[in-house]
N, C-alpha and C positions, 0 to 999 in steps of 0.2 A: 504494500500500500504506500510505503514511503516513496518509492520511485514514481508511482502515479501522481503523487502530490507534487513532486519536483517537476515532472513533465507538465502538469497542469500549470504550475507557476511559470515555467519557461515559455509555454505557449501564450500565456496571458501577457507576459512581458513583451514578447515579439509582436503581438498584435497591437499593444499600446504604443510601442516604438513606431510601428508603421503608420498608425493613425496620427500620431503627433508629427511625424515627418511630412505626411501629406498635408496636414493642417498648416505647417510652417511654409510649405511650398505655395499653397493657395492664398495665404495671407488673409485679407479681409473678405475674400470670396469663399472662405471655408464655411461649411454648414455646421461645424462643431461649435457648441456654445461653451462659455467659460467654465461651467460646472463639469462638463464632460472632460475638458482639458485638465482641470484640477484632479479629477478622478484618475485620469491616465497618468498624470505626473506622480500621484501618490502610488500608483501601481509600480511605476519604475523605481521609486524610492523605497519600495518594500513597506509601505504603510497600509496596504490593503489587507483585508482579512482573508488570508490564504486558507486558514483553518475552516472558515465557513464554506469556501469554495470546495475544499476537500470533502467536507461533509456532504454537500450537495452532489458532488461527483460520486461518492460512494453510494448514496441513496439511489441515484440514477442507474448505477451498475447492478443494483439488486433488483 
């Protein structure tokens, strides 16, 4: 289960980086609001709740 949590975290970080990169490229034309940007930045800085994501992941696997 530990490797699944790490994989989940890695995938979440990769997606957050991609979204922020696209947001940076588009500038004011981006459709992402400031709250979503803050959430993505928290994900990159490891402030998100990975434990809750792992719990949801394990529930979906059952």
